[in-house]
C-alpha positions as CSV (number, residue, x, y, z in Angstrom):
1,M,-9.6,18.0,-7.0
2,N,-8.5,17.1,-10.5
3,Q,-5.5,15.0,-9.8
4,Q,-6.0,11.4,-8.7
5,L,-3.2,9.4,-6.9
6,K,-3.3,5.6,-6.9
7,V,-1.8,4.2,-3.7
8,G,-1.2,0.5,-3.1
9,I,-1.3,-0.5,0.5
10,I,0.8,-3.6,1.1
11,G,-0.8,-5.6,3.9
12,D,-3.5,-8.0,4.9
13,Y,-6.5,-5.8,5.6
14,D,-8.1,-6.8,8.9
15,P,-9.7,-3.9,10.7
16,K,-11.1,-6.1,13.5
17,T,-7.6,-7.1,14.6
18,F,-5.6,-4.1,13.5
19,F,-7.5,-0.8,14.2
20,S,-4.6,0.9,12.6
21,H,-5.9,-0.3,9.2
22,I,-8.9,1.9,9.6
23,S,-6.5,4.8,10.5
24,T,-4.4,4.1,7.4
25,N,-7.5,4.6,5.2
26,E,-8.5,7.7,7.0
27,A,-4.9,9.1,6.9
28,L,-4.9,8.8,3.1
29,S,-8.2,10.5,2.8
30,H,-7.2,13.3,5.1
31,A,-3.9,13.9,3.3
32,A,-5.6,13.9,-0.1
33,S,-8.1,16.5,1.2
34,A,-5.4,18.7,2.6
35,L,-3.4,18.5,-0.7
36,S,-6.5,19.0,-2.9
37,V,-6.1,15.7,-4.7
38,S,-8.2,12.6,-4.7
39,T,-6.9,9.2,-3.9
40,N,-7.8,5.7,-5.0
41,F,-6.2,3.2,-2.6
42,T,-6.2,-0.5,-2.8
43,W,-5.1,-3.0,-0.2
44,L,-2.8,-5.6,-1.6
45,P,-2.8,-8.9,0.3
46,T,0.7,-10.1,0.9
47,L,0.0,-13.6,-0.4
48,S,-0.8,-12.0,-3.8
49,L,2.6,-10.4,-3.8
50,V,4.6,-13.6,-3.9
51,G,6.2,-14.4,-7.3
52,Q,7.7,-12.8,-10.3
53,S,4.6,-11.1,-11.6
54,I,4.3,-8.5,-8.8
55,G,5.8,-5.8,-11.0
56,A,2.7,-5.8,-13.2
57,T,0.6,-5.5,-10.1
58,L,2.6,-2.7,-8.4
59,K,3.4,-0.6,-11.5
60,Q,-0.2,0.6,-11.7
61,F,0.2,2.6,-8.5
62,D,1.7,6.1,-8.0
63,A,3.0,5.2,-4.5
64,L,3.2,2.2,-2.1
65,W,2.6,2.0,1.6
66,C,3.5,-1.0,3.7
67,A,0.8,-1.0,6.4
68,P,1.2,-2.1,10.0
69,G,-0.1,-5.5,10.9
70,S,2.8,-7.9,11.2
71,P,3.0,-10.8,11.2
72,Y,1.8,-10.7,7.6
73,K,0.2,-13.8,6.0
74,S,3.2,-13.7,3.7
75,M,6.3,-11.9,4.9
76,E,8.0,-12.9,1.6
77,G,5.2,-11.1,-0.3
78,A,5.6,-8.0,1.8
79,L,9.4,-8.0,1.5
80,Q,9.2,-8.5,-2.3
81,A,6.9,-5.5,-2.6
82,I,9.1,-3.4,-0.5
83,R,12.1,-4.4,-2.5
84,F,10.3,-3.6,-5.7
85,A,9.4,-0.1,-4.4
86,R,13.0,0.6,-3.4
87,E,14.7,-0.7,-6.5
88,M,12.2,0.9,-8.9
89,G,12.3,4.3,-7.1
90,F,8.6,4.3,-6.2
91,P,7.4,6.7,-3.5
92,F,7.2,4.4,-0.5
93,I,6.4,4.6,3.2
94,G,6.4,1.8,5.8
95,T,4.7,2.1,9.1
């Protein structure tokens, strides 16, 4: 495993309320193993994604994933991150 992919997960990590958040982490780990790459994933709280500076935050990732867990603490932050991914051509998945 010599290649590392950095994945930003858009969402408010709360594994006690959203069991799917645990599954999201596990899915990334399993996919990385199957592809013989390593992943470094970071959960990005939606409140931190509101504003004009999100480009600097999101550009550091190779891909973005909008995790399940609506309602988000900031729907605006989630939508701004999704818009960034789409307009900048980032690999993106929403679940």
